[in-house]
C-alpha positions as CSV (number, residue, x, y, z in Angstrom):
1,M,0.0,0.0,0.0
2,D,1.5,3.4,-1.0
3,R,1.3,6.5,1.1
4,T,-1.8,7.9,-0.7
5,E,-3.7,4.7,-0.3
6,E,-2.7,4.4,3.4
7,R,-3.9,8.0,4.0
8,N,-7.2,7.3,2.3
9,T,-7.7,4.2,4.4
10,D,-6.9,6.2,7.6
11,E,-9.5,8.8,6.6
12,K,-12.1,6.1,6.0
13,K,-11.4,4.4,9.3
14,L,-11.6,7.7,11.2
15,V,-14.9,8.6,9.7
16,G,-16.3,5.1,10.1
17,D,-15.3,5.0,13.8
18,S,-16.8,8.5,14.4
19,A,-20.1,7.6,12.8
20,A,-20.3,4.3,14.7
21,A,-20.0,6.3,17.9
22,L,-23.5,7.8,17.2
23,V,-25.1,4.5,17.8
24,E,-26.6,3.7,21.2
25,S,-28.0,0.6,22.8
26,G,-31.5,-0.2,21.8
27,M,-31.2,1.2,18.3
28,V,-32.0,-0.5,15.0
29,V,-29.2,0.5,12.6
30,G,-29.0,0.5,8.8
31,L,-25.7,-1.0,7.7
32,G,-24.6,0.4,4.3
33,T,-22.3,-0.9,1.7
34,G,-18.8,0.1,0.7
35,S,-15.2,0.5,2.0
36,T,-15.9,3.4,4.4
37,T,-19.1,1.9,5.8
38,A,-17.2,-1.4,6.3
39,F,-15.1,0.4,9.0
40,A,-18.2,1.6,10.7
41,I,-19.6,-2.0,10.7
42,Q,-16.3,-3.2,12.2
43,A,-16.4,-0.5,14.9
44,L,-20.0,-1.5,15.7
45,G,-19.0,-5.1,16.0
46,R,-16.3,-4.2,18.5
47,R,-18.8,-2.2,20.5
48,V,-21.3,-5.1,20.4
49,D,-18.6,-7.4,21.8
50,E,-18.2,-4.8,24.6
51,G,-22.0,-4.9,25.4
52,L,-23.7,-2.6,22.9
53,D,-27.2,-3.9,22.4
54,I,-28.3,-3.1,18.8
55,Q,-29.8,-4.8,15.7
56,G,-28.6,-4.2,12.2
57,I,-30.3,-4.2,8.8
58,P,-27.8,-4.8,6.0
59,T,-28.3,-3.2,2.6
60,S,-26.4,-5.8,0.6
61,Y,-24.8,-9.3,0.8
62,Q,-21.5,-7.6,1.4
63,S,-22.7,-5.8,4.5
64,L,-24.7,-8.9,5.6
65,L,-21.6,-11.0,5.6
66,L,-19.5,-8.4,7.3
67,A,-22.1,-7.9,10.0
68,I,-22.2,-11.7,10.6
69,E,-18.4,-11.8,10.7
70,W,-18.3,-9.1,13.4
71,G,-21.1,-10.5,15.5
72,I,-23.8,-7.8,15.0
73,P,-27.3,-9.2,15.6
74,L,-29.6,-8.7,12.6
75,T,-33.2,-8.0,12.0
76,S,-35.3,-7.0,8.9
77,L,-37.5,-4.2,7.7
78,D,-40.5,-6.6,8.0
79,Q,-39.7,-6.9,11.8
80,D,-38.5,-3.3,12.3
81,P,-39.9,-1.1,9.6
82,V,-38.6,2.1,11.2
83,L,-34.8,2.4,11.9
84,D,-33.2,4.8,14.3
85,I,-30.2,5.5,12.1
86,A,-28.6,4.4,8.8
87,L,-24.9,4.7,8.1
88,D,-23.8,4.5,4.5
89,G,-21.1,5.7,2.1
90,A,-21.3,7.6,-1.2
91,D,-19.6,7.9,-4.6
92,Q,-19.9,11.7,-4.7
93,I,-21.6,14.6,-2.7
94,D,-22.1,18.1,-4.0
95,A,-22.1,21.5,-2.1
96,N,-25.9,21.1,-1.3
97,L,-25.4,17.6,0.1
98,F,-27.1,15.8,-2.8
99,V,-25.5,12.4,-3.0
100,I,-24.8,9.9,-5.7
101,K,-24.6,6.3,-4.7
102,G,-24.6,2.9,-6.4
103,G,-21.0,2.1,-7.1
104,G,-21.5,-1.2,-5.3
105,A,-24.8,-1.8,-7.2
106,A,-26.8,-1.7,-4.0
107,H,-28.4,1.7,-4.2
108,T,-32.0,0.5,-4.4
109,N,-31.7,-1.4,-1.1
110,E,-29.6,1.5,0.3
111,K,-32.3,4.0,-0.5
112,I,-35.1,1.8,1.0
113,V,-33.1,1.6,4.3
114,A,-32.2,5.3,4.3
115,C,-35.8,6.3,3.7
116,S,-36.9,4.0,6.5
117,S,-34.5,5.7,9.0
118,R,-35.1,8.6,11.3
119,R,-31.5,9.7,10.7
120,F,-29.4,9.1,7.6
121,V,-25.7,9.7,8.0
122,V,-23.4,9.5,5.0
123,L,-19.7,8.7,5.5
124,V,-17.0,9.8,3.0
125,D,-13.4,10.9,2.7
126,E,-12.7,14.4,1.4
127,K,-12.1,13.4,-2.2
128,K,-15.8,12.5,-2.6
129,M,-16.8,16.1,-2.0
130,V,-17.4,18.3,-5.1
131,D,-19.1,21.6,-5.9
132,T,-21.2,20.0,-8.7
133,L,-22.1,16.4,-9.2
134,V,-20.4,14.9,-12.2
135,H,-20.4,11.2,-11.4
136,P,-22.4,8.9,-13.6
137,V,-25.8,8.0,-12.0
138,P,-26.3,4.3,-11.4
139,L,-29.7,3.0,-12.4
140,E,-31.1,-0.4,-11.3
141,V,-33.0,-1.6,-14.4
142,I,-35.4,-4.4,-15.1
143,P,-33.6,-6.6,-17.7
144,K,-36.3,-6.7,-20.3
145,A,-36.5,-2.8,-20.1
146,L,-32.8,-2.3,-20.8
147,E,-33.1,-0.9,-24.3
148,L,-36.1,1.2,-23.3
149,V,-34.2,2.7,-20.4
150,K,-31.2,3.5,-22.6
151,R,-33.5,5.4,-25.0
152,Q,-35.1,7.3,-22.2
153,V,-31.7,8.2,-20.7
154,M,-30.5,9.6,-24.1
155,E,-33.7,11.6,-24.4
156,L,-32.7,13.2,-21.1
157,G,-29.3,14.1,-22.4
158,G,-27.4,11.2,-20.8
159,I,-25.0,8.6,-22.1
160,P,-26.1,5.1,-20.8
161,R,-23.6,2.3,-20.3
162,L,-24.5,-1.2,-19.1
163,R,-22.2,-2.0,-16.2
164,M,-20.2,-5.2,-17.0
165,A,-18.8,-7.5,-14.3
166,V,-15.1,-7.7,-13.7
167,R,-14.6,-11.3,-12.5
168,K,-17.4,-13.0,-14.4
169,D,-18.7,-12.9,-17.9
170,G,-21.6,-10.6,-18.7
171,P,-23.2,-7.7,-16.8
172,V,-23.3,-6.9,-13.1
173,I,-26.4,-8.4,-11.5
174,T,-27.8,-6.7,-8.4
175,D,-28.9,-8.5,-5.2
176,N,-32.4,-8.0,-6.5
177,G,-31.6,-9.8,-9.8
178,N,-31.6,-6.7,-12.0
179,L,-29.1,-4.9,-14.3
180,V,-27.1,-1.7,-13.6
181,V,-26.9,1.1,-16.2
182,D,-24.5,4.0,-15.4
183,A,-25.9,7.1,-17.0
184,D,-23.4,9.9,-17.6
185,F,-25.0,13.4,-17.6
186,G,-21.8,15.4,-17.3
187,D,-22.2,18.2,-14.8
188,I,-25.4,17.8,-12.9
189,H,-26.5,21.4,-12.0
190,D,-30.0,20.4,-10.9
191,P,-29.9,17.0,-9.2
192,W,-33.4,17.4,-7.8
193,K,-34.9,17.8,-11.4
194,L,-32.8,14.9,-12.8
195,A,-33.9,12.7,-9.9
196,K,-37.6,13.4,-10.7
197,Q,-37.0,12.7,-14.4
198,L,-35.3,9.4,-13.8
199,S,-38.0,8.3,-11.3
200,A,-40.5,8.9,-14.1
201,C,-38.7,6.6,-16.6
202,T,-40.3,3.2,-17.2
203,G,-38.1,0.3,-16.4
204,I,-35.9,2.0,-13.8
205,I,-36.4,0.5,-10.4
206,E,-34.3,3.1,-8.6
207,H,-31.6,5.7,-9.4
208,G,-28.6,6.6,-7.4
209,I,-29.4,10.3,-6.6
210,F,-30.2,10.7,-2.8
211,D,-31.6,13.9,-1.4
212,N,-32.3,12.8,2.1
213,A,-28.9,12.8,3.9
214,D,-29.3,14.4,7.3
215,E,-25.6,14.7,8.0
216,V,-22.3,14.0,6.1
217,Y,-19.2,12.9,8.0
218,V,-16.1,13.8,6.0
219,G,-12.7,12.3,6.9
220,M,-10.1,15.0,6.4
221,P,-6.4,14.6,5.6
222,D,-5.4,16.3,8.8
223,G,-7.0,13.5,10.9
224,T,-10.2,15.3,11.8
225,V,-13.8,14.7,10.9
226,K,-15.9,17.5,9.4
227,I,-19.6,17.2,10.0
228,L,-21.9,18.8,7.5
229,K,-25.7,19.1,8.2
230,C,-28.3,19.4,5.5
231,N,-30.4,22.5,5.6
232,R,-32.8,21.7,2.9
């Protein structure tokens, strides 16, 4: 690991540990997906071992397996439909705290958990913060609607690309059995408008624009955590 990678890992661990400290006994906690959230899950596992009484709801197989590995008791949205807090990462966040998620192809489940939570906290390192969103927007797509979705994305001014798997032949398949299309819209100056347009497209189950973050915990290079609160 080179010095830059080591510093990024330190920032992610710092912010993961800080966010995990928000959790109190008796809470039901949404367990997000990704490298930064993994540190939060590990920190929660250590606290559970020390006596913290919580239940977690994973957003993906990745977070499920990690929670089991670290001994976090689990529940489900059927049993606990309202969560106290959800902790999750992001691919990019703009100056108004609009968030793009879905790099791990779990954004549908992540959004369900986030919207079911009283408090949604996003965990990132500083390089994920930008003035204007420019990251391609992940779309979870019903397989038979793939070509229709591509046409609709192009009509909105985007460039759609089917996400292909790296260590298997063929496309990425989500935990829900669907495809992922990454839609590149360039600079996204009005994420609220684009989110509404994508939600209206037939065949898109969910898009990766999130507008409901209550707080963003940002790991800084100087070893501190900056806390940003949404004022929308």
